[in-house]
C-alpha angles and dihedrals in degrees: 000000000000131000145166120234111231114235101217092196090063100030113112090212096054095109092053093042093053093045094053094040099046116008099039109006102207140177122169142180132220122199120205138171117243121204104227096170094118093048091056094041090055092049100245118161101247104221101047091040091054092045089055094045094046092050093046090051094045089053090055095055119062094200087069094051101059127110146156110248120219090265092055098257116146106226142178112219117218090224141357134227125217119241110189140181124249118196123224109207094192093062103020090236134112140221130216114230127179127207126197110248124237125184085220104088096207092048090052091050090053092051091047092050091049092050092047092050093048102038108011096093101035097091125209128106097280112007096170109073128215102044108181120234091242093072125126124199129245125179135176129214100192093170099071143018120228142190096206136025131172135184124198118216117188122233098020091246099112108098101167115105122249122207126201122185127194142200114305123230135199126226133157093357094305130104119216133183130192121236127186118205116201116195142158115252091217091074106015131048130194090261090059093049092050091048090049092052092049090052091047092051090051089053092049091052094050105038109124 
């Protein structure tokens, strides 16, 4: 896990960062509809494919790789790792599992399958030990679609993005799925979220 410490004195975003951390502490979420028609047409398994695509896109946008370390340092991670929820129907609970990211899609799928086989049925909040600090969270609500979704994080110190996907629906020959993106305004503006979503949609359309 590698990172760069942000030098606030030299950082062009310092004025915005300090405003949204101190003057007006502010997180926000944006919910969008993704067209996943091509993913389904090509036979991809939706959840692992989206985990891969989200991680690849996160790693291309520095606004989605920023965090406050335990000592208070503002850092930019070189890369991020997905931590995702797995639902347990027998108990109505979920577990968080993380999988090491690989740019190679098939290698990532193999790692995901291995983690699911080893930890997916263990239960508990975080059955796989050793989660790195450069994890971001992904969850899925396959039981309902939604047009808005908001999380509330106390203290306004959590800068890492959180992604929540919902139930997909089909209409007019296309398949769409909602995704909510939760970010901190201190490091990520609406422009950055929109650019991220455009990049993610391009990846969805082109994943072979």
